C-alpha positions in Angstrom: 0.0 -0.1 0.0 1.3 3.4 -1.1 1.0 5.2 2.3 2.7 2.3 4.3 5.7 2.3 1.7 6.0 6.2 2.0 6.0 6.0 5.8 8.6 3.2 5.7 10.9 5.3 3.4 10.5 8.4 5.7 11.1 6.3 8.9 14.2 4.9 7.2 15.8 8.5 6.6 19.2 8.9 8.3 19.6 10.8 11.4 16.9 12.4 13.7 15.0 13.8 10.8 16.4 17.3 11.4 15.9 19.7 8.7 16.1 23.4 7.9 13.9 25.4 5.7 16.1 28.3 4.6 15.4 31.6 2.9 11.7 31.1 3.3 8.9 33.6 3.9 6.8 32.5 7.0 3.1 33.4 6.8 1.7 34.8 10.1 -1.8 33.6 10.0 -2.6 35.4 13.4 -1.6 38.9 12.2 -1.3 38.4 8.4 2.3 39.4 8.5 5.2 37.9 6.4 8.6 37.1 7.9 10.8 37.0 5.1 14.0 35.3 4.4 14.2 33.2 7.5 15.3 29.8 8.3 12.9 27.3 10.1 14.6 24.5 11.8 12.5 21.2 12.6 13.6 18.7 15.1 11.7 15.8 16.5 8.7 16.6 14.5 8.3 20.1 15.8 9.6 23.6 15.0 12.6 24.2 17.0 13.5 27.7 15.8 12.8 30.5 13.4 15.7 32.7 12.7 18.0 34.5 10.3 21.1 32.2 11.2 22.9 29.9 9.2 21.3 26.3 9.6 23.0 23.9 11.8 25.2 21.4 9.8 23.4 18.3 11.1 20.3 19.3 9.4 19.1 18.7 6.0 18.6 21.8 4.1 15.6 22.7 1.9 16.3 26.0 0.1 13.0 27.8 -0.2 13.9 31.1 -1.6 10.7 32.9 -3.2 8.5 30.4 -1.3 5.9 30.9 1.5 5.3 28.6 4.6 2.0 28.2 6.0 0.7 25.8 8.7 -0.9 22.7 7.6 -4.5 22.7 6.3 -7.6 21.2 8.0 -10.8 19.9 6.3 -13.2 20.0 9.1 -16.0 18.1 7.5 -15.2 15.0 5.8 -16.4 11.3 5.5 -13.7 8.8 5.2 -14.3 5.1 3.8 -10.6 4.6 2.7 -7.5 5.5 4.1 -5.8 4.6 0.8 -7.8 6.6 -1.6 -8.5 9.7 0.7 -5.3 10.1 2.8 -3.0 10.6 -0.3 -5.4 13.0 -1.8 -5.5 14.9 1.5 -1.9 15.2 2.0 -1.0 16.1 -1.5 -3.3 19.0 -1.1 -1.6 20.2 2.2 -4.5 18.8 4.4 -2.6 17.5 7.5 -5.7 17.4 9.8 -9.2 16.2 9.4 -12.7 16.1 11.3 -14.6 13.0 10.2 -18.2 13.6 10.6 -19.7 10.0 10.4 -18.0 6.7 10.1 -17.3 3.3 11.6 -15.8 3.9 15.0 -13.4 0.8 14.9 -12.2 1.6 11.5 -11.4 5.3 12.2 -9.9 4.3 15.7 -7.6 2.0 13.8 -6.6 4.5 11.2 -5.8 7.0 13.8 -3.6 4.7 15.7 -1.7 3.7 12.7 -1.3 7.4 11.7 -0.1 8.3 15.2 2.4 5.2 15.5 3.8 6.0 12.1 2.9 2.8 10.4 0.6 4.9 8.0 1.2 8.3 6.6 -1.9 10.3 6.9 -3.6 13.5 8.5 -4.4 13.8 12.3 -7.9 13.0 12.9 -11.0 13.9 15.2 -14.1 11.8 14.5 -17.8 11.6 15.7 -18.2 8.0 15.1 -22.1 7.1 14.5 -24.5 9.9 13.7 -27.3 10.4 16.4 -30.6 10.8 14.5 -34.3 10.3 15.1 -36.4 7.3 15.3 -36.1 6.7 11.7 -32.6 7.7 10.7 -31.8 9.0 7.1 -28.5 7.0 7.2 -27.7 3.3 7.9 -25.4 3.0 10.8 -26.9 6.0 12.8 -28.1 5.7 16.5 -31.9 5.9 16.2 -33.2 8.1 19.1 -36.8 8.7 19.8 -37.0 9.9 23.5 -34.9 12.0 25.9 -33.8 8.7 27.6 -32.4 7.4 24.4 -30.8 10.6 23.5 -28.8 10.6 26.9 -27.9 7.0 26.3 -26.6 7.7 22.9 -24.1 10.3 24.4 -22.7 7.7 26.7 -22.5 5.1 24.0 -20.6 7.6 21.7 -18.3 8.7 24.5 -17.6 5.2 25.7 -16.5 4.2 22.1 -13.9 6.9 22.2 -15.2 9.2 19.9 -14.3 12.8 20.0 -17.7 14.4 19.9 -21.3 13.5 19.2 -22.8 14.4 16.0 -26.5 15.2 16.0 -28.7 14.9 12.9 -31.7 16.4 11.2 -34.5 14.1 12.5 -34.1 14.3 16.0 -37.0 15.2 18.3 -36.9 18.5 20.1 -37.0 16.9 23.5 -34.5 14.3 22.9 -32.2 17.0 21.2 -32.1 19.1 24.4 -31.6 15.8 26.6 -28.5 15.2 24.3 -27.4 18.7 25.0 -27.8 18.2 28.8 -26.0 15.0 28.7 -23.2 16.3 26.6 -22.6 19.1 29.1 -22.7 16.9 32.1 -20.0 14.4 30.4 -18.0 17.2 29.0 -18.1 16.1 25.4 -18.9 18.4 22.6 -21.9 17.8 20.4 -22.1 19.3 17.0 -23.7 18.6 13.5 -27.0 19.4 11.9 -29.5 21.7 13.5 -32.4 19.4 13.7 -35.6 20.2 11.7 -37.5 20.6 14.9 -35.1 23.1 16.5 -34.4 26.7 15.8 -30.7 28.0 15.1 -31.2 30.3 18.2 -32.3 27.5 20.4 -29.5 25.2 19.2 -26.9 27.8 19.8 -28.3 28.5 23.3 -28.3 24.8 24.1 -24.5 24.8 23.5 -24.2 22.9 20.2 -20.5 23.8 19.3 -20.8 23.9 15.5 -23.5 24.0 12.9 -22.9 22.3 9.5 -24.0 23.5 6.1 -25.5 26.5 7.6 -28.7 24.5 8.5 -31.6 26.6 9.9 -29.5 29.7 9.7 -31.2 31.3 6.9 -34.6 30.3 8.6 -33.4 32.0 11.8 -33.1 35.2 9.8 -36.7 35.0 8.5 -39.7 36.7 10.0 -41.6 33.6 9.0 -39.3 31.2 11.1 -42.2 29.7 13.2 -44.2 29.0 10.0 -41.4 27.3 8.2 -40.4 25.2 11.1 -43.9 23.3 11.0 -44.7 23.6 7.3 -44.3 20.4 5.2 -46.4 21.1 2.2 -44.1 23.8 0.4 -42.3 22.9 -2.7 -38.3 23.5 -2.5 -38.8 26.8 -4.7 -41.8 27.9 -2.6 -39.7 27.4 0.6 -36.6 29.3 -0.7 -38.7 32.2 -2.0 -40.3 32.5 1.4 -37.0 32.6 3.0 -35.6 35.2 0.6 -38.9 37.3 0.9 -39.1 37.3 4.5 -35.3 37.9 5.4 -34.9 40.5 8.1 -31.6 42.1 8.7 -32.3 42.8 12.2 -33.0 39.1 12.9 -29.8 38.4 11.2 -27.8 40.7 13.3 -29.4 39.3 16.5 -28.8 35.9 15.5 -25.3 36.4 14.5 -24.6 38.3 17.6 -26.0 35.3 19.6 -23.7 33.0 17.7 -20.7 35.2 18.7 -21.7 35.5 22.3 -22.3 31.7 22.7 -19.1 30.6 20.8 -21.0 28.9 18.3 -19.0 28.0 15.3 -20.1 27.5 11.7 -18.9 25.2 9.2 -20.7 26.2 6.1 -19.4 23.7 3.6 -19.9 26.0 0.7 -18.2 23.6 -1.6 -20.9 20.9 -1.0 -23.8 23.4 -1.2 -22.6 24.8 -4.5 -21.9 21.2 -5.9 -25.4 19.9 -5.1 -26.9 22.8 -6.6 -25.2 22.7 -9.8 -25.5 18.9 -10.6 -27.8 19.5 -13.3 -25.1 21.6 -15.3 -23.1 19.3 -17.6 -20.2 21.7 -17.7 -19.9 21.6 -14.0 -19.3 17.8 -13.9 -16.5 18.1 -16.4 -13.7 18.5 -13.9 -10.2 17.5 -14.8 -9.4 16.6 -11.1 -11.7 13.6 -11.2 -8.9 11.8 -12.9 -7.4 11.5 -9.4 -10.2 9.1 -8.4 -11.3 5.6 -9.5 -13.8 5.6 -12.2 -16.3 3.7 -9.9 -16.5 6.4 -7.4 -17.0 9.3 -10.2 -19.7 7.0 -11.8 -21.5 6.8 -8.5 -21.8 10.5 -8.3 -24.4 10.5 -11.2 -27.5 12.2 -9.8 -29.6 9.6 -11.4 -28.1 7.0 -9.1 -28.4 8.9 -5.8 -31.7 8.6 -3.7 -31.5 12.2 -2.7 -31.0 13.7 -6.1 -32.7 11.5 -8.6 -36.1 13.3 -8.3 -34.8 16.8 -8.3 -36.4 18.9 -11.2 -35.1 21.8 -12.9 -36.8 24.2 -10.5 -35.4 22.3 -7.5 -31.8 23.2 -8.9 -32.9 26.6 -9.5 -34.1 27.0 -6.0 -30.9 25.6 -4.5 -28.9 28.0 -6.5 -30.8 31.0 -5.3 -30.5 29.7 -1.7 -26.6 29.1 -2.1 -26.3 32.8 -3.5 -28.0 34.0 -0.3 -26.1 31.8 1.9 -22.9 33.0 0.4 -23.7 36.5 1.7 -24.7 35.1 5.3 -21.2 33.9 5.6 -19.6 37.1 4.8 -22.0 38.8 7.2 -21.2 36.3 9.9 -17.4 36.8 9.5 -17.9 40.6 9.9 -19.6 40.3 13.1 -17.1 37.8 14.5 -18.7 34.5 14.2 -16.0 31.8 14.2 -15.9 29.8 11.1 -14.3 26.4 10.1 -13.3 25.4 6.4 -15.0 21.9 5.6 -16.0 20.4 2.4 -18.3 17.3 3.1 -16.3 15.1 0.7 -16.9 12.7 -0.8 -20.3 14.0 -1.8 -20.8 14.2 -5.5 -18.2 16.4 -7.3 -16.6 17.5 -3.8 -13.2 16.1 -4.8 -11.2 14.9 -1.8 -8.3 17.3 -1.0 -9.0 19.6 -3.8 -12.4 20.6 -2.5 -10.6 22.2 0.6 -9.1 24.8 -1.9 -12.4 25.3 -3.5 -13.9 26.0 0.0 -11.3 28.6 0.7 -12.0 30.2 -2.5 -15.7 30.4 -1.8 -15.0 31.9 1.6 -13.2 34.7 -0.2 -15.9 35.0 -2.6 -18.4 35.4 0.5 -16.4 38.4 1.7 -13.7 37.0 3.8 -10.2 38.2 3.2 -7.6 35.8 2.0 -6.2 36.0 5.7 -9.6 35.2 7.1 -10.2 32.5 4.9 -6.7 30.9 5.6 -7.5 31.0 9.3 -10.6 28.8 8.8 -8.4 26.1 7.8 -5.5 26.7 10.2 -5.6 28.5 13.4 -9.3 28.3 13.6 -9.5 24.4 13.9 -6.7 24.4 16.3 -8.7 26.8 18.5 -11.8 24.6 18.0 -10.1 21.6 19.2 -8.4 23.3 21.9 -4.9 22.6 20.7 -3.7 26.1 19.6 -0.4 25.7 21.8 0.3 22.8 19.6 -0.6 23.6 16.0 -2.4 26.1 13.9 0.5 28.4 13.2 4.1 28.5 12.2 5.7 29.2 15.5 8.4 27.7 17.7 7.5 24.7 19.7 4.3 23.7 17.4 4.3 20.5 15.7 5.7 20.6 12.2 2.6 20.1 10.0 3.4 22.7 7.3 2.7 23.5 3.5 5.5 25.1 1.4 3.9 27.2 -1.4 5.3 28.7 -4.4 3.3 32.0 -4.2 1.8 34.2 -1.2 -1.7 33.1 -0.3 -2.5 36.5 1.4 -2.5 38.2 -2.0 -4.5 35.4 -3.7 -6.1 32.6 -1.8 -5.8 30.3 -4.9 -2.1 30.2 -4.2 -2.9 27.8 -1.6 -3.0 25.1 -4.6 0.6 26.0 -5.6 2.0 23.5 -3.2 5.9 22.6 -3.3 6.2 20.4 -0.4 4.2 19.2 2.6 5.6 18.5 6.1 3.8 15.9 8.2 5.0 15.8 11.8 8.4 17.1 10.3 8.8 14.8 7.6 9.0 16.2 4.1 6.9 15.1 1.1 8.4 16.7 -1.9 6.8 17.4 -5.1 7.9 14.3 -6.8 6.2 12.2 -4.0 3.1 14.3 -3.8 2.7 13.8 -7.6 3.1 10.0 -7.1 0.5 10.0 -4.3 -1.9 11.8 -6.5 -1.3 9.4 -9.6 -1.5 6.1 -7.6 -5.2 4.7 -7.5 -5.2 1.8 -5.0 -7.7 -1.0 -5.8 -8.2 -2.2 -2.1 -11.5 -0.5 -1.8 -14.3 -1.9 -3.8 -17.5 -0.2 -5.2 -19.4 -2.1 -2.6 -17.5 -0.5 0.1 -18.4 3.1 -0.8 -21.2 4.2 1.3 -23.3 7.4 0.5 -22.5 9.2 3.7 -23.2 13.0 3.5 -25.6 15.7 3.5 -29.4 15.8 3.8 -30.5 18.2 1.1 -34.2 18.6 2.4 -33.2 21.0 5.3 
């Protein structure tokens, strides 16, 4: 397997693995400054020094004149089904950390152990394990909850399994949701995910849900008809979207976003998947040269006619989804201006959300929403570190922090698209040069079969 081979090659490198990146420009993601022409010394997987001095003779030198060093990137909404397909795509795109939002606990636990002990090369990982959903869950493998008692037990089950947080989902009954919130607080475990259909965005924020995914319930929370929309089951998708747009109230938006800021409610908008799902009826959109990095059976499965969520959508439905996306793009910009904390996440591997590459698409969408390149870069670097409470260990290029780093050929603070111009990636201080990254991109393991590929992902009917 490619990643095991790469890990073995890196482990066999002579010496302590110490290296010096010389003549490099370090991007300060905290202040937006550039520290130019410095030497970054890495020892034992961490940043040992940042200085203007000559590198120590016992270190391997990487001359990086004209290049820019940023922290390793995070995709904070992924669904892993294959370490051998996804991990190379993540790493080759500079993604050294992921938050998995639904997957088999035993598998994810094993992968994380293998990455941490060095037998597999991959991103560091936080995961939720199973989804906690209502009595008739949308996705197989979820924990079905119909009562407050079952909700509290679900929290206990997820925590006992060693998961990092509880993921709540769309069909949870209101009383069960609040029981989950109370039990999570009692057990000191984070709960995050979808805002259930029966709960308002304000209620979820006040209940302590740490992050909202996909902006669910946010646009409704800005509507003067939120209560009606919460209970209405008869509207078509276009009617619902038009009602949301016509009843949008800027004062309600301001109040809601101020509450998010006050409560420390994070947003992971996953603009990439929202855009993809809204454009699947456009043949030109589905012609993406980056599809060549994926096995054909995966790209074939992205045919909308084969997806139970998508096959019945009409041209009007897609038009409605595009209208909604345009409005939600503005909402993200407004949230950022108020100071709501944002995480970059893609919801890969939903249709045409290409693993690894999609994170760079997400950063570009965030800039389109109104964030500066610096603010967008923060959503994939220092913000995840703060979210997970590990800011002292990662998230910025500073002495003492873990050497998860990306070396770029151009300045991302000038143009966020420059995050795609990757020269090398450093994983715990181990350097993956461009030749090796290209090899990782081109290799298509056959270890995972089509029958193993689940359709985990977004609920489009929120």
